[in-house]
PDBQT receptor file of N, H, CA, C and O in Angstrom, charges set to zero:
ATOM      1  N   UNK A   1     115.489 169.985 119.113  1.00  0.00    +0.000 N 
ATOM      2  CA  UNK A   1     115.873 169.340 117.931  1.00  0.00    +0.000 C 
ATOM      3  C   UNK A   1     115.267 169.571 116.956  1.00  0.00    +0.000 C 
ATOM      4  O   UNK A   1     114.195 169.110 116.564  1.00  0.00    +0.000 OA
ATOM      5  N   UNK A   2     116.178 170.561 116.366  1.00  0.00    +0.000 N 
ATOM      6  H   UNK A   2     117.049 170.935 116.685  1.00  0.00    +0.000 HD
ATOM      7  CA  UNK A   2     116.623 171.046 115.059  1.00  0.00    +0.000 C 
ATOM      8  C   UNK A   2     115.316 171.390 113.928  1.00  0.00    +0.000 C 
ATOM      9  O   UNK A   2     115.512 170.562 113.039  1.00  0.00    +0.000 OA
ATOM     10  N   UNK A   3     114.090 172.206 113.541  1.00  0.00    +0.000 N 
ATOM     11  H   UNK A   3     113.931 172.879 114.263  1.00  0.00    +0.000 HD
ATOM     12  CA  UNK A   3     113.793 171.961 111.969  1.00  0.00    +0.000 C 
ATOM     13  C   UNK A   3     111.763 171.420 112.709  1.00  0.00    +0.000 C 
ATOM     14  O   UNK A   3     110.610 171.465 112.282  1.00  0.00    +0.000 OA
ATOM     15  N   UNK A   4     112.428 171.013 113.870  1.00  0.00    +0.000 N 
ATOM     16  H   UNK A   4     113.365 170.976 114.218  1.00  0.00    +0.000 HD
ATOM     17  CA  UNK A   4     111.394 169.236 113.684  1.00  0.00    +0.000 C 
ATOM     18  C   UNK A   4     110.048 170.146 114.153  1.00  0.00    +0.000 C 
ATOM     19  O   UNK A   4     108.903 169.845 113.818  1.00  0.00    +0.000 OA
ATOM     20  N   UNK A   5     110.437 171.451 115.090  1.00  0.00    +0.000 N 
ATOM     21  H   UNK A   5     111.367 171.695 115.363  1.00  0.00    +0.000 HD
ATOM     22  CA  UNK A   5     108.969 172.083 115.737  1.00  0.00    +0.000 C 
ATOM     23  C   UNK A   5     109.479 172.231 117.262  1.00  0.00    +0.000 C 
ATOM     24  O   UNK A   5     109.714 171.238 117.951  1.00  0.00    +0.000 OA
ATOM     25  N   UNK A   6     109.568 173.020 117.542  1.00  0.00    +0.000 N 
ATOM     26  H   UNK A   6     109.377 173.827 116.982  1.00  0.00    +0.000 HD
ATOM     27  CA  UNK A   6     108.786 173.339 119.343  1.00  0.00    +0.000 C 
ATOM     28  C   UNK A   6     108.000 172.368 119.823  1.00  0.00    +0.000 C 
ATOM     29  O   UNK A   6     106.960 171.957 119.308  1.00  0.00    +0.000 OA
ATOM     30  N   UNK A   7     108.740 171.838 121.277  1.00  0.00    +0.000 N 
ATOM     31  H   UNK A   7     109.584 172.173 121.695  1.00  0.00    +0.000 HD
ATOM     32  CA  UNK A   7     108.743 170.647 122.513  1.00  0.00    +0.000 C 
ATOM     33  C   UNK A   7     109.048 169.339 121.144  1.00  0.00    +0.000 C 
ATOM     34  O   UNK A   7     108.770 168.177 121.441  1.00  0.00    +0.000 OA
ATOM     35  N   UNK A   8     109.577 169.616 119.799  1.00  0.00    +0.000 N 
ATOM     36  H   UNK A   8     109.803 170.560 119.558  1.00  0.00    +0.000 HD
ATOM     37  CA  UNK A   8     110.051 168.179 120.041  1.00  0.00    +0.000 C 
ATOM     38  C   UNK A   8     111.482 168.139 120.329  1.00  0.00    +0.000 C 
ATOM     39  O   UNK A   8     112.328 168.998 120.084  1.00  0.00    +0.000 OA
ATOM     40  N   UNK A   9     111.686 166.369 121.198  1.00  0.00    +0.000 N 
ATOM     41  H   UNK A   9     110.998 165.671 121.396  1.00  0.00    +0.000 HD
ATOM     42  CA  UNK A   9     112.729 165.939 121.445  1.00  0.00    +0.000 C 
ATOM     43  C   UNK A   9     113.726 164.536 121.601  1.00  0.00    +0.000 C 
ATOM     44  O   UNK A   9     113.257 163.517 122.107  1.00  0.00    +0.000 OA
ATOM     45  N   UNK A  10     114.663 164.574 121.279  1.00  0.00    +0.000 N 
ATOM     46  H   UNK A  10     115.045 165.402 120.868  1.00  0.00    +0.000 HD
ATOM     47  CA  UNK A  10     115.260 163.120 120.473  1.00  0.00    +0.000 C 
ATOM     48  C   UNK A  10     116.287 162.629 122.252  1.00  0.00    +0.000 C 
ATOM     49  O   UNK A  10     116.734 163.227 123.231  1.00  0.00    +0.000 OA
ATOM     50  N   UNK A  11     116.204 161.271 121.755  1.00  0.00    +0.000 N 
ATOM     51  H   UNK A  11     115.841 160.785 120.959  1.00  0.00    +0.000 HD
ATOM     52  CA  UNK A  11     116.169 160.271 122.812  1.00  0.00    +0.000 C 
ATOM     53  C   UNK A  11     117.699 159.727 122.360  1.00  0.00    +0.000 C 
ATOM     54  O   UNK A  11     117.269 158.815 121.654  1.00  0.00    +0.000 OA
ATOM     55  N   UNK A  12     118.615 159.646 122.282  1.00  0.00    +0.000 N 
ATOM     56  H   UNK A  12     118.965 160.386 122.856  1.00  0.00    +0.000 HD
ATOM     57  CA  UNK A  12     119.571 158.242 122.159  1.00  0.00    +0.000 C 
ATOM     58  C   UNK A  12     120.329 157.893 122.746  1.00  0.00    +0.000 C 
ATOM     59  O   UNK A  12     120.868 158.761 123.432  1.00  0.00    +0.000 OA
ATOM     60  N   UNK A  13     120.797 156.656 122.865  1.00  0.00    +0.000 N 
ATOM     61  H   UNK A  13     120.359 155.951 122.308  1.00  0.00    +0.000 HD
ATOM     62  CA  UNK A  13     121.942 155.916 123.619  1.00  0.00    +0.000 C 
ATOM     63  C   UNK A  13     122.776 154.739 123.375  1.00  0.00    +0.000 C 
ATOM     64  O   UNK A  13     122.470 153.641 122.909  1.00  0.00    +0.000 OA
ATOM     65  N   UNK A  14     124.151 155.305 123.882  1.00  0.00    +0.000 N 
ATOM     66  H   UNK A  14     124.400 156.197 124.260  1.00  0.00    +0.000 HD
ATOM     67  CA  UNK A  14     124.820 154.354 122.922  1.00  0.00    +0.000 C 
ATOM     68  C   UNK A  14     124.684 152.824 123.370  1.00  0.00    +0.000 C 
ATOM     69  O   UNK A  14     124.520 152.300 124.471  1.00  0.00    +0.000 OA
ATOM     70  N   UNK A  15     124.845 152.223 121.821  1.00  0.00    +0.000 N 
ATOM     71  H   UNK A  15     124.979 152.650 120.927  1.00  0.00    +0.000 HD
ATOM     72  CA  UNK A  15     124.681 150.900 122.673  1.00  0.00    +0.000 C 
ATOM     73  C   UNK A  15     125.544 150.393 122.138  1.00  0.00    +0.000 C 
ATOM     74  O   UNK A  15     125.808 151.176 121.226  1.00  0.00    +0.000 OA
ATOM     75  N   UNK A  16     126.615 149.064 122.031  1.00  0.00    +0.000 N 
ATOM     76  H   UNK A  16     126.400 148.428 122.772  1.00  0.00    +0.000 HD
ATOM     77  CA  UNK A  16     127.745 148.282 121.641  1.00  0.00    +0.000 C 
ATOM     78  C   UNK A  16     128.944 150.209 120.918  1.00  0.00    +0.000 C 
ATOM     79  O   UNK A  16     129.027 151.273 121.532  1.00  0.00    +0.000 OA
ATOM     80  N   UNK A  17     129.745 149.765 119.204  1.00  0.00    +0.000 N 
ATOM     81  H   UNK A  17     129.678 148.901 118.705  1.00  0.00    +0.000 HD
ATOM     82  CA  UNK A  17     130.011 150.329 119.276  1.00  0.00    +0.000 C 
ATOM     83  C   UNK A  17     129.714 151.947 118.984  1.00  0.00    +0.000 C 
ATOM     84  O   UNK A  17     130.171 152.984 119.467  1.00  0.00    +0.000 OA
ATOM     85  N   UNK A  18     128.391 151.550 117.609  1.00  0.00    +0.000 N 
ATOM     86  H   UNK A  18     128.021 150.708 117.216  1.00  0.00    +0.000 HD
ATOM     87  CA  UNK A  18     128.579 152.521 116.856  1.00  0.00    +0.000 C 
ATOM     88  C   UNK A  18     126.863 152.358 116.334  1.00  0.00    +0.000 C 
ATOM     89  O   UNK A  18     126.627 152.848 115.230  1.00  0.00    +0.000 OA
ATOM     90  N   UNK A  19     126.143 151.957 116.786  1.00  0.00    +0.000 N 
ATOM     91  H   UNK A  19     126.334 151.559 117.683  1.00  0.00    +0.000 HD
ATOM     92  CA  UNK A  19     124.904 151.732 117.252  1.00  0.00    +0.000 C 
ATOM     93  C   UNK A  19     124.628 153.037 118.242  1.00  0.00    +0.000 C 
ATOM     94  O   UNK A  19     125.215 153.452 119.240  1.00  0.00    +0.000 OA
ATOM     95  N   UNK A  20     123.137 153.620 117.301  1.00  0.00    +0.000 N 
ATOM     96  H   UNK A  20     122.660 153.282 116.489  1.00  0.00    +0.000 HD
ATOM     97  CA  UNK A  20     122.113 154.179 118.954  1.00  0.00    +0.000 C 
ATOM     98  C   UNK A  20     120.584 153.754 118.946  1.00  0.00    +0.000 C 
ATOM     99  O   UNK A  20     120.073 153.293 117.926  1.00  0.00    +0.000 OA
ATOM    100  N   UNK A  21     120.000 153.896 119.919  1.00  0.00    +0.000 N 
ATOM    101  H   UNK A  21     120.415 154.270 120.748  1.00  0.00    +0.000 HD
ATOM    102  CA  UNK A  21     118.775 153.797 119.783  1.00  0.00    +0.000 C 
ATOM    103  C   UNK A  21     117.927 155.421 119.183  1.00  0.00    +0.000 C 
ATOM    104  O   UNK A  21     118.661 156.407 119.241  1.00  0.00    +0.000 OA
ATOM    105  N   UNK A  22     117.136 155.551 118.890  1.00  0.00    +0.000 N 
ATOM    106  H   UNK A  22     116.539 154.749 118.842  1.00  0.00    +0.000 HD
ATOM    107  CA  UNK A  22     116.589 157.287 118.761  1.00  0.00    +0.000 C 
ATOM    108  C   UNK A  22     115.456 156.982 119.773  1.00  0.00    +0.000 C 
ATOM    109  O   UNK A  22     115.051 155.845 120.013  1.00  0.00    +0.000 OA
ATOM    110  N   UNK A  23     114.985 158.125 120.343  1.00  0.00    +0.000 N 
ATOM    111  H   UNK A  23     115.314 159.049 120.148  1.00  0.00    +0.000 HD
ATOM    112  CA  UNK A  23     113.680 158.106 120.153  1.00  0.00    +0.000 C 
ATOM    113  C   UNK A  23     113.273 159.533 119.899  1.00  0.00    +0.000 C 
ATOM    114  O   UNK A  23     114.099 160.422 120.106  1.00  0.00    +0.000 OA
ATOM    115  N   UNK A  24     111.984 159.839 119.438  1.00  0.00    +0.000 N 
ATOM    116  H   UNK A  24     111.313 159.117 119.270  1.00  0.00    +0.000 HD
ATOM    117  CA  UNK A  24     111.107 161.087 118.404  1.00  0.00    +0.000 C 
ATOM    118  C   UNK A  24     110.947 161.651 119.523  1.00  0.00    +0.000 C 
ATOM    119  O   UNK A  24     111.960 161.483 120.203  1.00  0.00    +0.000 OA
ATOM    120  N   UNK A  25     109.898 162.447 120.237  1.00  0.00    +0.000 N 
ATOM    121  H   UNK A  25     109.076 162.584 119.685  1.00  0.00    +0.000 HD
ATOM    122  CA  UNK A  25     109.266 162.064 120.926  1.00  0.00    +0.000 C 
ATOM    123  C   UNK A  25     108.556 164.311 120.518  1.00  0.00    +0.000 C 
ATOM    124  O   UNK A  25     109.069 165.291 119.977  1.00  0.00    +0.000 OA
ATOM    125  N   UNK A  26     106.978 163.957 121.328  1.00  0.00    +0.000 N 
ATOM    126  H   UNK A  26     106.561 163.162 121.768  1.00  0.00    +0.000 HD
ATOM    127  CA  UNK A  26     106.737 166.087 121.058  1.00  0.00    +0.000 C 
ATOM    128  C   UNK A  26     105.684 165.117 122.084  1.00  0.00    +0.000 C 
ATOM    129  O   UNK A  26     105.189 164.009 122.290  1.00  0.00    +0.000 OA
ATOM    130  N   UNK A  27     105.864 167.148 122.704  1.00  0.00    +0.000 N 
ATOM    131  H   UNK A  27     106.266 168.048 122.536  1.00  0.00    +0.000 HD
ATOM    132  CA  UNK A  27     105.045 167.752 123.919  1.00  0.00    +0.000 C 
ATOM    133  C   UNK A  27     103.610 168.512 123.882  1.00  0.00    +0.000 C 
ATOM    134  O   UNK A  27     103.353 169.562 124.472  1.00  0.00    +0.000 OA
ATOM    135  N   UNK A  28     102.950 167.945 123.267  1.00  0.00    +0.000 N 
ATOM    136  H   UNK A  28     103.159 167.092 122.788  1.00  0.00    +0.000 HD
ATOM    137  CA  UNK A  28     101.583 168.264 122.486  1.00  0.00    +0.000 C 
ATOM    138  C   UNK A  28     101.009 168.505 124.333  1.00  0.00    +0.000 C 
ATOM    139  O   UNK A  28     101.365 167.612 125.101  1.00  0.00    +0.000 OA
ATOM    140  N   UNK A  29     100.158 169.694 124.934  1.00  0.00    +0.000 N 
ATOM    141  H   UNK A  29      99.869 170.419 124.310  1.00  0.00    +0.000 HD
ATOM    142  CA  UNK A  29      99.471 170.096 125.908  1.00  0.00    +0.000 C 
ATOM    143  C   UNK A  29     100.843 169.414 127.509  1.00  0.00    +0.000 C 
ATOM    144  O   UNK A  29     101.936 169.723 127.984  1.00  0.00    +0.000 OA
ATOM    145  N   UNK A  30      99.478 168.143 127.747  1.00  0.00    +0.000 N 
ATOM    146  H   UNK A  30      98.590 167.892 127.361  1.00  0.00    +0.000 HD
ATOM    147  CA  UNK A  30     100.395 167.792 129.685  1.00  0.00    +0.000 C 
ATOM    148  C   UNK A  30     101.018 166.564 128.443  1.00  0.00    +0.000 C 
ATOM    149  O   UNK A  30     101.870 165.722 128.727  1.00  0.00    +0.000 OA
ATOM    150  N   UNK A  31     100.589 166.658 127.521  1.00  0.00    +0.000 N 
ATOM    151  H   UNK A  31      99.897 167.342 127.290  1.00  0.00    +0.000 HD
ATOM    152  CA  UNK A  31     100.796 164.662 127.072  1.00  0.00    +0.000 C 
ATOM    153  C   UNK A  31     102.495 164.634 125.877  1.00  0.00    +0.000 C 
ATOM    154  O   UNK A  31     102.803 165.278 124.874  1.00  0.00    +0.000 OA
ATOM    155  N   UNK A  32     103.145 163.636 126.618  1.00  0.00    +0.000 N 
ATOM    156  H   UNK A  32     102.895 163.113 127.433  1.00  0.00    +0.000 HD
ATOM    157  CA  UNK A  32     103.695 163.880 125.743  1.00  0.00    +0.000 C 
ATOM    158  C   UNK A  32     103.834 162.261 124.290  1.00  0.00    +0.000 C 
ATOM    159  O   UNK A  32     103.702 161.105 124.693  1.00  0.00    +0.000 OA
ATOM    160  N   UNK A  33     103.994 162.443 123.359  1.00  0.00    +0.000 N 
ATOM    161  H   UNK A  33     104.101 163.381 123.031  1.00  0.00    +0.000 HD
ATOM    162  CA  UNK A  33     103.925 161.326 122.658  1.00  0.00    +0.000 C 
ATOM    163  C   UNK A  33     105.306 160.868 121.902  1.00  0.00    +0.000 C 
ATOM    164  O   UNK A  33     106.184 161.665 121.570  1.00  0.00    +0.000 OA
ATOM    165  N   UNK A  34     105.357 159.365 121.670  1.00  0.00    +0.000 N 
ATOM    166  H   UNK A  34     104.644 158.717 121.939  1.00  0.00    +0.000 HD
ATOM    167  CA  UNK A  34     106.478 159.435 120.692  1.00  0.00    +0.000 C 
ATOM    168  C   UNK A  34     105.807 158.603 119.607  1.00  0.00    +0.000 C 
ATOM    169  O   UNK A  34     104.834 157.856 119.512  1.00  0.00    +0.000 OA
ATOM    170  N   UNK A  35     106.916 159.147 118.725  1.00  0.00    +0.000 N 
ATOM    171  H   UNK A  35     107.707 159.754 118.802  1.00  0.00    +0.000 HD
ATOM    172  CA  UNK A  35     106.700 159.491 117.582  1.00  0.00    +0.000 C 
ATOM    173  C   UNK A  35     107.069 158.047 116.864  1.00  0.00    +0.000 C 
ATOM    174  O   UNK A  35     106.311 157.407 116.135  1.00  0.00    +0.000 OA
ATOM    175  N   UNK A  36     107.636 157.896 117.024  1.00  0.00    +0.000 N 
ATOM    176  H   UNK A  36     108.253 158.416 117.616  1.00  0.00    +0.000 HD
ATOM    177  CA  UNK A  36     108.867 157.310 116.112  1.00  0.00    +0.000 C 
ATOM    178  C   UNK A  36     109.968 156.742 117.054  1.00  0.00    +0.000 C 
ATOM    179  O   UNK A  36     110.389 157.588 117.843  1.00  0.00    +0.000 OA
ATOM    180  N   UNK A  37     110.429 155.736 117.138  1.00  0.00    +0.000 N 
ATOM    181  H   UNK A  37     110.087 155.049 116.497  1.00  0.00    +0.000 HD
ATOM    182  CA  UNK A  37     111.397 155.428 117.813  1.00  0.00    +0.000 C 
ATOM    183  C   UNK A  37     112.239 153.645 116.892  1.00  0.00    +0.000 C 
ATOM    184  O   UNK A  37     111.630 152.592 116.703  1.00  0.00    +0.000 OA
ATOM    185  N   UNK A  38     113.659 153.937 116.544  1.00  0.00    +0.000 N 
ATOM    186  H   UNK A  38     114.154 154.792 116.698  1.00  0.00    +0.000 HD
ATOM    187  CA  UNK A  38     114.399 153.493 115.679  1.00  0.00    +0.000 C 
ATOM    188  C   UNK A  38     116.058 153.249 116.113  1.00  0.00    +0.000 C 
ATOM    189  O   UNK A  38     116.923 154.114 116.249  1.00  0.00    +0.000 OA
ATOM    190  N   UNK A  39     116.180 151.740 116.281  1.00  0.00    +0.000 N 
ATOM    191  H   UNK A  39     115.477 151.037 116.170  1.00  0.00    +0.000 HD
ATOM    192  CA  UNK A  39     118.174 151.939 116.195  1.00  0.00    +0.000 C 
ATOM    193  C   UNK A  39     119.307 152.312 113.961  1.00  0.00    +0.000 C 
ATOM    194  O   UNK A  39     119.258 151.706 112.891  1.00  0.00    +0.000 OA
ATOM    195  N   UNK A  40     120.003 153.463 114.412  1.00  0.00    +0.000 N 
ATOM    196  H   UNK A  40     120.043 153.956 115.281  1.00  0.00    +0.000 HD
ATOM    197  CA  UNK A  40     120.081 154.405 114.173  1.00  0.00    +0.000 C 
ATOM    198  C   UNK A  40     120.998 152.976 114.090  1.00  0.00    +0.000 C 
ATOM    199  O   UNK A  40     120.713 152.129 114.936  1.00  0.00    +0.000 OA
ATOM    200  N   UNK A  41     122.329 152.580 112.901  1.00  0.00    +0.000 N 
ATOM    201  H   UNK A  41     122.560 153.269 112.214  1.00  0.00    +0.000 HD
ATOM    202  CA  UNK A  41     123.006 152.303 113.096  1.00  0.00    +0.000 C 
ATOM    203  C   UNK A  41     124.284 153.427 110.921  1.00  0.00    +0.000 C 
ATOM    204  O   UNK A  41     124.340 153.134 109.727  1.00  0.00    +0.000 OA
ATOM    205  N   UNK A  42     124.997 154.758 111.965  1.00  0.00    +0.000 N 
ATOM    206  H   UNK A  42     124.951 154.996 112.936  1.00  0.00    +0.000 HD
ATOM    207  CA  UNK A  42     125.272 155.271 111.103  1.00  0.00    +0.000 C 
ATOM    208  C   UNK A  42     126.064 154.997 111.132  1.00  0.00    +0.000 C 
ATOM    209  O   UNK A  42     126.599 154.829 112.228  1.00  0.00    +0.000 OA
ATOM    210  N   UNK A  43     127.277 154.543 109.006  1.00  0.00    +0.000 N 
ATOM    211  H   UNK A  43     126.842 154.680 108.116  1.00  0.00    +0.000 HD
ATOM    212  CA  UNK A  43     128.615 155.248 109.028  1.00  0.00    +0.000 C 
ATOM    213  C   UNK A  43     129.530 155.658 108.474  1.00  0.00    +0.000 C 
ATOM    214  O   UNK A  43     130.738 155.435 108.392  1.00  0.00    +0.000 OA
ATOM    215  N   UNK A  44     128.568 156.522 107.954  1.00  0.00    +0.000 N 
ATOM    216  H   UNK A  44     127.586 156.703 108.020  1.00  0.00    +0.000 HD
ATOM    217  CA  UNK A  44     129.684 158.386 107.833  1.00  0.00    +0.000 C 
ATOM    218  C   UNK A  44     128.668 159.585 109.167  1.00  0.00    +0.000 C 
ATOM    219  O   UNK A  44     128.203 160.711 108.992  1.00  0.00    +0.000 OA
ATOM    220  N   UNK A  45     128.663 158.656 110.453  1.00  0.00    +0.000 N 
ATOM    221  H   UNK A  45     129.042 157.741 110.595  1.00  0.00    +0.000 HD
ATOM    222  CA  UNK A  45     128.208 160.297 111.284  1.00  0.00    +0.000 C 
ATOM    223  C   UNK A  45     126.448 159.415 112.211  1.00  0.00    +0.000 C 
ATOM    224  O   UNK A  45     125.949 158.290 112.243  1.00  0.00    +0.000 OA
ATOM    225  N   UNK A  46     126.108 160.856 112.815  1.00  0.00    +0.000 N 
ATOM    226  H   UNK A  46     126.513 161.769 112.789  1.00  0.00    +0.000 HD
ATOM    227  CA  UNK A  46     125.298 160.483 113.673  1.00  0.00    +0.000 C 
ATOM    228  C   UNK A  46     124.237 161.250 113.250  1.00  0.00    +0.000 C 
ATOM    229  O   UNK A  46     123.296 161.677 113.919  1.00  0.00    +0.000 OA
ATOM    230  N   UNK A  47     124.514 161.413 111.860  1.00  0.00    +0.000 N 
ATOM    231  H   UNK A  47     125.278 161.066 111.315  1.00  0.00    +0.000 HD
ATOM    232  CA  UNK A  47     122.465 162.023 111.570  1.00  0.00    +0.000 C 
ATOM    233  C   UNK A  47     121.635 161.022 111.289  1.00  0.00    +0.000 C 
ATOM    234  O   UNK A  47     121.777 159.838 110.982  1.00  0.00    +0.000 OA
ATOM    235  N   UNK A  48     120.854 161.650 111.437  1.00  0.00    +0.000 N 
ATOM    236  H   UNK A  48     120.739 162.612 111.686  1.00  0.00    +0.000 HD
ATOM    237  CA  UNK A  48     119.507 161.266 110.841  1.00  0.00    +0.000 C 
ATOM    238  C   UNK A  48     119.688 161.447 110.130  1.00  0.00    +0.000 C 
ATOM    239  O   UNK A  48     120.253 162.416 109.621  1.00  0.00    +0.000 OA
ATOM    240  N   UNK A  49     118.793 159.544 109.349  1.00  0.00    +0.000 N 
ATOM    241  H   UNK A  49     118.334 158.758 109.762  1.00  0.00    +0.000 HD
ATOM    242  CA  UNK A  49     117.713 160.035 107.827  1.00  0.00    +0.000 C 
ATOM    243  C   UNK A  49     117.205 160.203 107.594  1.00  0.00    +0.000 C 
ATOM    244  O   UNK A  49     116.124 160.150 108.180  1.00  0.00    +0.000 OA
ATOM    245  N   UNK A  50     117.444 160.731 106.110  1.00  0.00    +0.000 N 
ATOM    246  H   UNK A  50     118.322 160.775 105.633  1.00  0.00    +0.000 HD
ATOM    247  CA  UNK A  50     116.265 161.766 105.430  1.00  0.00    +0.000 C 
ATOM    248  C   UNK A  50     114.689 161.313 106.242  1.00  0.00    +0.000 C 
ATOM    249  O   UNK A  50     113.956 161.834 107.083  1.00  0.00    +0.000 OA
ATOM    250  N   UNK A  51     114.702 159.788 105.269  1.00  0.00    +0.000 N 
ATOM    251  H   UNK A  51     115.298 159.365 104.586  1.00  0.00    +0.000 HD
ATOM    252  CA  UNK A  51     113.398 159.079 105.205  1.00  0.00    +0.000 C 
ATOM    253  C   UNK A  51     112.948 159.016 106.658  1.00  0.00    +0.000 C 
ATOM    254  O   UNK A  51     111.723 158.925 106.583  1.00  0.00    +0.000 OA
ATOM    255  N   UNK A  52     113.313 159.018 107.991  1.00  0.00    +0.000 N 
ATOM    256  H   UNK A  52     114.308 159.092 108.052  1.00  0.00    +0.000 HD
ATOM    257  CA  UNK A  52     113.140 158.975 108.913  1.00  0.00    +0.000 C 
ATOM    258  C   UNK A  52     111.788 160.425 109.677  1.00  0.00    +0.000 C 
ATOM    259  O   UNK A  52     110.640 160.471 110.118  1.00  0.00    +0.000 OA
ATOM    260  N   UNK A  53     113.543 161.814 109.257  1.00  0.00    +0.000 N 
ATOM    261  H   UNK A  53     114.476 161.777 108.899  1.00  0.00    +0.000 HD
ATOM    262  CA  UNK A  53     113.007 162.762 109.447  1.00  0.00    +0.000 C 
ATOM    263  C   UNK A  53     111.782 163.100 109.050  1.00  0.00    +0.000 C 
ATOM    264  O   UNK A  53     110.859 163.402 109.806  1.00  0.00    +0.000 OA
ATOM    265  N   UNK A  54     111.733 163.048 107.588  1.00  0.00    +0.000 N 
ATOM    266  H   UNK A  54     112.482 162.803 106.973  1.00  0.00    +0.000 HD
ATOM    267  CA  UNK A  54     110.139 162.961 106.762  1.00  0.00    +0.000 C 
ATOM    268  C   UNK A  54     109.124 162.100 107.322  1.00  0.00    +0.000 C 
ATOM    269  O   UNK A  54     108.108 162.795 107.320  1.00  0.00    +0.000 OA
ATOM    270  N   UNK A  55     108.842 160.958 107.803  1.00  0.00    +0.000 N 
ATOM    271  H   UNK A  55     109.667 160.393 107.804  1.00  0.00    +0.000 HD
ATOM    272  CA  UNK A  55     107.759 160.474 108.573  1.00  0.00    +0.000 C 
ATOM    273  C   UNK A  55     108.315 160.930 110.441  1.00  0.00    +0.000 C 
ATOM    274  O   UNK A  55     108.654 160.068 111.252  1.00  0.00    +0.000 OA
ATOM    275  N   UNK A  56     108.288 161.918 110.638  1.00  0.00    +0.000 N 
ATOM    276  H   UNK A  56     108.013 162.618 109.979  1.00  0.00    +0.000 HD
ATOM    277  CA  UNK A  56     108.747 162.958 112.104  1.00  0.00    +0.000 C 
ATOM    278  C   UNK A  56     107.232 163.627 111.896  1.00  0.00    +0.000 C 
ATOM    279  O   UNK A  56     106.108 163.622 112.399  1.00  0.00    +0.000 OA
ATOM    280  N   UNK A  57     108.217 164.369 110.485  1.00  0.00    +0.000 N 
ATOM    281  H   UNK A  57     109.129 164.372 110.076  1.00  0.00    +0.000 HD
ATOM    282  CA  UNK A  57     107.395 165.266 110.861  1.00  0.00    +0.000 C 
ATOM    283  C   UNK A  57     105.678 165.625 109.614  1.00  0.00    +0.000 C 
ATOM    284  O   UNK A  57     105.037 166.453 108.966  1.00  0.00    +0.000 OA
ATOM    285  N   UNK A  58     105.776 164.502 109.975  1.00  0.00    +0.000 N 
ATOM    286  H   UNK A  58     106.297 163.829 110.502  1.00  0.00    +0.000 HD
ATOM    287  CA  UNK A  58     104.420 163.291 108.787  1.00  0.00    +0.000 C 
ATOM    288  C   UNK A  58     103.467 162.853 110.499  1.00  0.00    +0.000 C 
ATOM    289  O   UNK A  58     102.244 162.931 110.614  1.00  0.00    +0.000 OA
ATOM    290  N   UNK A  59     104.468 162.402 111.668  1.00  0.00    +0.000 N 
ATOM    291  H   UNK A  59     105.461 162.339 111.574  1.00  0.00    +0.000 HD
ATOM    292  CA  UNK A  59     103.330 162.742 111.972  1.00  0.00    +0.000 C 
ATOM    293  C   UNK A  59     103.325 162.983 113.393  1.00  0.00    +0.000 C 
ATOM    294  O   UNK A  59     102.881 162.491 114.430  1.00  0.00    +0.000 OA
ATOM    295  N   UNK A  60     104.110 164.095 112.927  1.00  0.00    +0.000 N 
ATOM    296  H   UNK A  60     104.470 164.495 112.085  1.00  0.00    +0.000 HD
ATOM    297  CA  UNK A  60     103.722 164.736 113.988  1.00  0.00    +0.000 C 
ATOM    298  C   UNK A  60     102.983 165.588 113.862  1.00  0.00    +0.000 C 
ATOM    299  O   UNK A  60     102.477 166.088 114.866  1.00  0.00    +0.000 OA
ATOM    300  N   UNK A  61     102.603 166.138 112.328  1.00  0.00    +0.000 N 
ATOM    301  H   UNK A  61     103.015 165.731 111.512  1.00  0.00    +0.000 HD
ATOM    302  CA  UNK A  61     101.722 166.659 112.278  1.00  0.00    +0.000 C 
ATOM    303  C   UNK A  61      99.798 166.624 112.522  1.00  0.00    +0.000 C 
ATOM    304  O   UNK A  61      98.937 167.391 112.954  1.00  0.00    +0.000 OA
ATOM    305  N   UNK A  62      99.887 164.908 111.805  1.00  0.00    +0.000 N 
ATOM    306  H   UNK A  62     100.586 164.284 111.454  1.00  0.00    +0.000 HD
ATOM    307  CA  UNK A  62      98.672 164.411 112.263  1.00  0.00    +0.000 C 
ATOM    308  C   UNK A  62      98.668 164.669 113.114  1.00  0.00    +0.000 C 
ATOM    309  O   UNK A  62      98.062 165.720 113.321  1.00  0.00    +0.000 OA
ATOM    310  N   UNK A  63      99.479 163.800 114.638  1.00  0.00    +0.000 N 
ATOM    311  H   UNK A  63      99.972 162.946 114.470  1.00  0.00    +0.000 HD
ATOM    312  CA  UNK A  63      99.148 164.077 115.544  1.00  0.00    +0.000 C 
ATOM    313  C   UNK A  63      98.624 165.528 115.730  1.00  0.00    +0.000 C 
ATOM    314  O   UNK A  63      97.838 165.547 116.677  1.00  0.00    +0.000 OA
ATOM    315  N   UNK A  64      98.792 166.820 115.126  1.00  0.00    +0.000 N 
ATOM    316  H   UNK A  64      99.431 166.805 114.356  1.00  0.00    +0.000 HD
ATOM    317  CA  UNK A  64      99.187 167.448 116.387  1.00  0.00    +0.000 C 
ATOM    318  C   UNK A  64      97.499 168.315 115.111  1.00  0.00    +0.000 C 
ATOM    319  O   UNK A  64      96.858 169.098 115.811  1.00  0.00    +0.000 OA
ATOM    320  N   UNK A  65      97.066 168.246 114.025  1.00  0.00    +0.000 N 
ATOM    321  H   UNK A  65      97.586 167.609 113.456  1.00  0.00    +0.000 HD
ATOM    322  CA  UNK A  65      95.934 167.715 113.392  1.00  0.00    +0.000 C 
ATOM    323  C   UNK A  65      94.407 167.514 113.714  1.00  0.00    +0.000 C 
ATOM    324  O   UNK A  65      93.371 168.170 113.616  1.00  0.00    +0.000 OA
ATOM    325  N   UNK A  66      95.007 165.619 114.378  1.00  0.00    +0.000 N 
ATOM    326  H   UNK A  66      95.849 165.086 114.458  1.00  0.00    +0.000 HD
ATOM    327  CA  UNK A  66      94.269 165.118 115.213  1.00  0.00    +0.000 C 
ATOM    328  C   UNK A  66      93.331 165.570 116.741  1.00  0.00    +0.000 C 
ATOM    329  O   UNK A  66      92.123 165.427 116.929  1.00  0.00    +0.000 OA
ATOM    330  N   UNK A  67      94.290 166.098 117.611  1.00  0.00    +0.000 N 
ATOM    331  H   UNK A  67      95.271 166.215 117.459  1.00  0.00    +0.000 HD
ATOM    332  CA  UNK A  67      94.602 167.031 119.062  1.00  0.00    +0.000 C 
ATOM    333  C   UNK A  67      93.388 168.336 119.099  1.00  0.00    +0.000 C 
ATOM    334  O   UNK A  67      92.694 168.391 120.114  1.00  0.00    +0.000 OA
ATOM    335  N   UNK A  68      93.175 169.251 118.116  1.00  0.00    +0.000 N 
ATOM    336  H   UNK A  68      93.739 169.207 117.291  1.00  0.00    +0.000 HD
ATOM    337  CA  UNK A  68      92.005 170.146 117.851  1.00  0.00    +0.000 C 
ATOM    338  C   UNK A  68      91.459 170.110 117.873  1.00  0.00    +0.000 C 
ATOM    339  O   UNK A  68      90.763 171.080 117.576  1.00  0.00    +0.000 OA
TER     340      UNK A  68
């Protein structure tokens, strides 16, 4: 996943016609953390909304700081 750092990945699944479920995870050491999951319904493409990207970034930052 570009722009979110190393080890961050996205899982999506097509659901019905235009609905996607997205799960964002990050691998830290041997652990895999799910940092955000939501149902995305986009009318203008498949891009993840900016608010969700910012939330993901803040959660990853918090996890990395907490697990130091």
